[in-house]
NUSE-465562 format. One record per atom (N, C-alpha, C): x, y, z. Coordinates in steps of 0.05 Angstrom, whole numbers, padded with zeros to 5 digits, always signed. Each point is the difference from the previous one (the first is absolute). Layout:
N
XYZ...
! end
This chain:
79
-00845+00511+00291+00009-00009-00026-00024-00011-00016-00004+00008-00025-00022-00010-00015+00003-00030-00006-00021-00013-00008+00002-00029-00007+00022-00004-00021+00019-00018+00007+00023-00006-00017+00007-00029+00003+00006-00013-00022+00009-00028+00000+00024-00003-00019+00020-00014+00010+00023-00006-00017-00001-00030-00007-00002-00006-00025-00001-00027-00009+00028-00008-00011+00011-00022+00008+00026-00009-00008-00004-00027-00014+00010-00002-00025-00005-00025-00014+00024-00005-00019+00003-00025-00007+00022-00007-00018+00002-00030-00004+00020-00007-00016+00005-00028-00006+00030-00003+00001+00010-00017+00018+00029-00002+00004+00014-00009-00025-00012-00018-00016+00013-00010-00024+00003+00023-00021-00022+00015-00003+00001+00023-00019+00018+00022+00009-00001+00006+00025+00018+00021+00011+00029-00007-00001+00006-00025+00007+00028-00008-00001+00012+00001-00028-00017-00008-00020+00010+00001-00028+00006+00028-00009-00012+00020+00012+00006+00028-00007+00024+00010+00017+00001-00008+00025+00022+00009+00018+00027-00010-00009+00001-00023-00012+00026-00011-00008+00015+00019-00020-00013+00009-00022+00014+00018-00018-00002+00029+00009-00019+00006+00019-00005+00028+00008-00003+00001+00030+00022-00003+00015-00002-00002+00029-00013+00025+00014+00003+00023-00012-00011+00024+00013-00031+00000+00003-00013-00016-00016-00030-00001+00001-00009-00013+00027+00018-00013+00014-00008-00012+00026-00011+00021+00019+00008+00025-00003-00011+00021+00018-00030+00004-00005-00010-00007-00023-00028+00004-00007-00016-00026+00000+00012-00022+00007-00014-00026+00001-00001-00010+00028-00021-00012+00009-00024-00007-00016-00016+00026-00007-00017-00003-00020-00016+00022-00009-00019+00009+00022-00007+00026-00001-00018+00011+00020-00021+00018-00013-00023+00001+00013-00022+00017-00010-00012+00013+00025-00002+00026-00001-00012+00016+00022-00028+00008-00008-00020-00008+00016-00027+00008-00004-00007+00019+00023-00008+00025-00008-00004+00020+00021-00023+00019-00007-00011+00012+00020-00023+00018-00003+00009+00029+00006-00007+00018-00017+00007+00028+00005-00020+00014+00018+00004+00025+00005-00017+00016+00018-00029+00003-00010-00004-00004-00026-00027+00002-00011-00014-00027-00002+00013-00021+00010-00012-00027+00000+00005-00015-00026+00016+00011-00018+00006-00014-00025+00023-00020+00005-00003-00024-00012+00020-00021+00003+00020+00001-00023+00025-00003+00007+00022+00000-00019+00017-00025+00002+00013-00007-00022+00018-00023-00001+00027+00011-00010+00021-00004+00015+00027+00008-00008+00018-00024-00001+00017+00000-00021+00019-00022-00003+00021+00009-00020+00022-00015-00001+00021+00004-00020-00006-00018-00024-00005+00012-00023-00007-00016-00023+00024-00016-00010-00005-00022-00014+00022-00015-00012+00017+00017-00018-00012+00018-00015+00016+00018-00018+00019+00017+00016-00010+00011+00022+00018+00017+00018+00022-00017+00011-00006-00024+00010+00021-00017+00011+00020-00009-00021-00010-00005-00024+00018-00007-00022+00020+00022-00005-00010+00025-00002+00018+00022-00005+00018+00006+00024-00011-00001+00024+00016+00005+00024+00024-00019+00003-00005-00025-00006+00021-00021+00005+00011-00012-00025-00008+00010-00024+00010-00010-00025-00005-00030-00003-00024-00008+00006-00008-00028-00002-00002-00008-00029+00012-00023-00007-00002-00009-00028-00029-00003-00009-00006+00008-00024-00027-00002-00011-00012-00028+00003+00016-00020-00004-00010-00028+00000-00010-00008+00028+00009+00015+00021-00007-00008+00028-00022+00018+00012-00006+00022-00012-00019+00018+00013-00028-00012+00003-00007-00019-00017-00026-00013+00003-00003-00015+00026+00023-00007+00012-00001-00014+00026-00013+00016+00022+00000+00027-00003-00012+00016+00021-00024+00015-00011-00010-00008-00022-00024+00014-00012-00025-00005+00016+00001-00018+00019-00023-00006+00017-00009+00025+00015+00018+00019+00004-00007+00025+00014-00022+00014-00015+00003+00003-00026-00021+00013-00016-00026-00014+00001+00000-00027-00001-00024-00015+00001-00014+00002+00027+00016+00000+00021-00011+00002+00027-00013+00028+00004+00013+00021-00010-00012+00026+00003-00025+00002-00016+00000-00010-00024-00025+00001-00016-00023-00015+00013+00006-00023+00011-00021-00016+00014-00009+00014+00026+00019+00012+00014-00007+00013+00025-00017+00025-00005+00004+00013-00022-00015+00024-00006-00028-00004-00011-00007-00025-00004-00027-00005-00011-00021+00000+00022
! end
């Protein structure tokens, strides 16, 4: 298996505030980021974006910022 790391991160207060009105999002929380290397040695980062999770679970607009850390973490990891 090529080099692969699964990072799991979250905030129980932020996650709970989203799960109360949108219980189905619990399947995707805590947030996860997969960092992996392909056969050519190129490193990739895979994750479910907040926009995807919002659409998938119909998360209220006012609460989606609670999981926006995923985008920030990916941006920082990719630098």
